[in-house]
C-alpha positions in Angstrom: -82.2 -45.1 -69.4 -78.5 -44.1 -69.6 -79.4 -41.0 -71.6 -82.1 -40.0 -69.1 -79.5 -40.5 -66.3 -77.0 -38.3 -68.0 -79.7 -35.6 -68.6 -80.7 -35.7 -64.9 -77.0 -35.4 -63.9 -76.6 -32.4 -66.3 -79.6 -30.6 -64.9 -78.5 -31.3 -61.3 -75.0 -30.0 -62.0 -76.4 -26.9 -63.7 -78.8 -26.2 -60.7 -75.9 -26.7 -58.3 -73.7 -24.2 -60.2 -76.5 -21.6 -60.2 -77.0 -22.2 -56.5 -73.3 -21.6 -55.8 -73.3 -18.5 -57.9 -76.4 -17.1 -56.2 -74.8 -17.8 -52.7 -71.6 -16.0 -53.7 -73.6 -13.0 -55.0 -75.8 -13.0 -51.9 -72.8 -13.0 -49.6 -71.5 -9.9 -51.3 -74.7 -8.0 -51.9 -76.3 -8.7 -48.5 -75.4 -8.9 -44.9 -77.4 -12.1 -44.3 -75.1 -14.7 -42.6 -74.9 -17.5 -45.2 -73.2 -20.9 -44.7 -70.1 -22.0 -46.6 -67.2 -20.2 -48.3 -66.4 -19.5 -51.9 -62.9 -18.2 -52.8 -63.9 -17.3 -56.4 -64.0 -13.7 -57.5 -67.4 -12.1 -57.5 -67.2 -11.6 -61.3 -67.2 -15.4 -61.7 -70.8 -15.5 -60.4 -72.0 -12.3 -62.0 -74.8 -14.0 -63.9 -76.6 -14.6 -60.6 -76.8 -10.9 -59.6 -80.5 -10.6 -60.5 -81.4 -13.6 -58.5 -79.8 -12.1 -55.4 -81.4 -8.8 -56.2 -84.8 -10.4 -56.5 -84.4 -11.9 -53.0 -83.6 -8.5 -51.6 -86.6 -7.1 -53.4 -88.8 -9.9 -52.0 -87.7 -9.1 -48.5 -88.6 -5.4 -49.1 -91.9 -6.4 -50.7 -92.8 -8.6 -47.7 -92.1 -5.7 -45.4 -94.3 -3.4 -47.5 -97.2 -6.0 -47.4 -96.8 -6.5 -43.7 -96.9 -2.8 -43.0 -100.0 -2.4 -45.2 -101.6 -5.3 -43.4 -100.9 -3.6 -40.1 -102.9 -0.6 -41.4 -100.0 1.8 -42.0 -100.2 4.7 -44.6 -98.9 3.8 -48.0 -95.9 6.2 -47.5 -95.1 4.6 -44.2 -95.3 1.1 -45.8 -93.0 2.3 -48.6 -90.5 3.6 -46.2 -90.6 0.4 -44.2 -89.9 -1.6 -47.3 -86.9 0.6 -48.2 -85.6 0.4 -44.6 -85.7 -3.4 -44.7 -83.9 -3.4 -48.1 -81.2 -1.2 -46.6 -81.0 -3.5 -43.5 -80.6 -6.6 -45.6 -77.9 -5.1 -47.8 -76.2 -3.2 -45.0 -77.0 0.0 -47.0 -74.3 -1.1 -49.4 -75.8 0.6 -52.4 -76.9 3.7 -50.5 -73.4 4.2 -49.3 -72.1 3.9 -52.9 -74.6 6.5 -54.0 -73.6 8.9 -51.3 -69.8 8.5 -51.9 -70.2 8.9 -55.6 -72.3 12.0 -55.2 -69.7 13.5 -52.9 -66.8 12.5 -55.1 -68.3 13.7 -58.4 -69.7 16.8 -56.9 -66.9 17.9 -54.6 -63.7 16.9 -56.4 -61.9 19.0 -59.0 -59.6 16.4 -60.4 -59.8 12.6 -60.9 -57.5 12.0 -58.0 -59.5 14.3 -55.7 -62.7 12.6 -56.7 -61.4 9.2 -55.9 -60.0 10.4 -52.6 -63.3 11.9 -51.6 -65.1 8.7 -52.6 -62.8 6.6 -50.3 -63.4 9.0 -47.3 -65.9 7.4 -44.9 -67.4 10.8 -44.0 -70.4 12.1 -45.9 -70.8 15.5 -47.4 -73.6 17.7 -48.6 -73.8 16.1 -52.0 -74.0 12.7 -50.4 -76.7 13.7 -47.9 -78.8 15.2 -50.7 -78.4 12.1 -52.9 -79.7 9.9 -50.1 -82.6 12.2 -49.2 -83.7 12.4 -52.8 -83.0 8.8 -53.5 -85.1 7.5 -50.7 -87.8 10.2 -51.1 -88.3 9.5 -54.8 -88.5 5.8 -54.4 -90.8 6.0 -51.4 -93.1 8.4 -53.2 -93.3 6.2 -56.3 -94.1 3.1 -54.2 -96.8 4.9 -52.2 -98.5 6.0 -55.4 -98.6 2.6 -57.1 -102.0 1.0 -57.4 -102.2 -1.5 -54.5 -99.6 -3.1 -52.2 -99.2 -6.2 -54.3 -98.3 -4.1 -57.3 -95.8 -2.2 -55.2 -94.3 -5.4 -53.8 -94.0 -6.9 -57.4 -92.3 -3.7 -58.5 -89.8 -4.0 -55.7 -88.8 -7.5 -56.7 -88.5 -6.5 -60.4 -86.5 -3.4 -59.5 -84.2 -5.4 -57.2 -83.5 -8.0 -59.9 -83.2 -5.7 -62.9 -81.1 -3.0 -61.3 -78.6 -5.5 -60.1 -78.8 -7.6 -63.3 -77.4 -4.6 -65.2 -74.4 -4.1 -63.0 -72.2 -6.8 -64.6 -72.4 -4.9 -67.9 -70.8 -1.9 -66.2 -68.1 -4.2 -64.7 -67.5 -5.7 -68.2 -67.5 -2.5 -70.3 -65.7 -0.1 -67.9 -62.2 -0.7 -66.4 -61.6 -0.4 -62.7 -60.8 3.2 -61.8 -58.4 2.1 -59.1 -55.5 -0.4 -59.0 -57.0 -1.6 -55.8 -60.3 -1.5 -54.1 -63.6 -3.4 -54.3 -64.0 -3.1 -58.1 -60.5 -4.5 -58.8 -61.0 -7.4 -56.3 -64.4 -8.3 -57.7 -62.8 -8.8 -61.2 -64.2 -8.4 -64.6 -67.0 -10.8 -65.7 -67.0 -12.3 -69.1 -69.4 -11.2 -71.8 -71.6 -14.2 -71.4 -72.0 -13.6 -67.7 -72.9 -9.9 -68.2 -75.4 -10.8 -71.0 -77.0 -13.6 -69.0 -77.4 -11.3 -65.9 -79.0 -8.5 -68.0 -81.4 -10.9 -69.8 -82.4 -12.7 -66.5 -83.1 -9.3 -64.8 -85.2 -8.3 -67.9 -87.1 -11.5 -67.9 -87.9 -11.2 -64.1 -89.1 -7.6 -64.7 -91.3 -8.7 -67.6 -92.9 -11.6 -65.7 -93.7 -9.4 -62.6 -94.7 -6.2 -64.3 -96.3 -7.4 -67.5 -95.2 -6.6 -71.1 -95.8 -2.9 -71.3 -94.6 -1.9 -67.8 -91.8 -4.4 -68.1 -90.5 -3.0 -71.3 -90.7 0.5 -69.9 -88.8 -0.7 -66.8 -86.1 -2.3 -69.0 -85.7 0.8 -71.0 -85.6 3.1 -68.0 -83.2 0.9 -65.9 -80.9 0.5 -68.9 -80.9 4.2 -69.6 -80.1 5.0 -66.0 -77.2 2.6 -65.8 -75.8 3.7 -69.1 -76.0 7.4 -67.9 -74.2 6.5 -64.7 -71.5 4.5 -66.6 -71.0 7.4 -69.0 -70.7 9.8 -66.1 -68.2 7.6 -64.3 -66.1 7.2 -67.4 -65.9 11.0 -67.7 -65.3 11.7 -64.0 -62.9 9.0 -62.9 -62.1 7.0 -66.0 -63.9 3.8 -64.9 -65.9 2.2 -62.2 -65.5 1.6 -58.5 -67.7 -0.3 -56.0 -69.3 3.0 -55.1 -70.2 3.6 -58.8 -71.8 0.2 -58.9 -73.8 1.1 -55.8 -74.9 4.4 -57.3 -75.8 2.7 -60.6 -78.0 0.2 -58.7 -79.8 3.0 -56.9 -80.6 5.2 -59.9 -81.6 2.1 -61.9 -84.0 1.0 -59.1 -85.6 4.4 -59.0 -85.9 4.4 -62.8 -87.5 0.9 -62.9 -90.0 1.9 -60.2 -90.8 5.1 -62.1 -91.3 3.3 -65.3 -93.6 0.8 -63.6 -95.7 3.6 -62.2 -95.8 5.5 -65.5 -96.9 2.4 -67.4 -99.5 1.5 -64.8 
């Protein structure tokens, strides 16, 4: 009996730790008002990134199913899903994509690129990145076989694309001495690995073995390419780079799911 009691306490404590980590990630990755406060750095809860991402994907998937139930065209349903995703996150990742595109495309030196990325105004490169980013994802979602498949792909993409971000935070230094990336901190290797594995498992469960493996490969390649580009352009990562990495990874996961289906 004593052994069973200790086991129950261990499971309860582990569940509580995961719950706190998920809340911390959700507070950062979404604009949903959540109770409580947590003064830890974001990196301390990095393993829960894919859970928070799956919740964002679930909200988008629910919007897609609702729009389809209302009789909207598949493209309109896809756009409604992406709009809800942006609303839930406060367009956090879309803003990062636009700022990164402006900085990398418009700056001549590292200092200029970082200055442009910090500017709240959006330029031509940022506009084009947003247009193509939304357009590509919406087109893929509209072409998937059935709304339930599209909804599952959104949850998988939300989880896997965010589950890969701690690896970027671990492998690349912060490009600035201040800013979001510096404040978030650097996750440990275990946290980065667990996040990536959890995101991959969610993708496999929702997409199936073949599509899931393609999604893992596509999302991993997209994030690796963004990390390589950021290292060359500014010497490390910023919050904007992480947002851009999430966006390209999400598009890659959706594309892989469509190709495998």
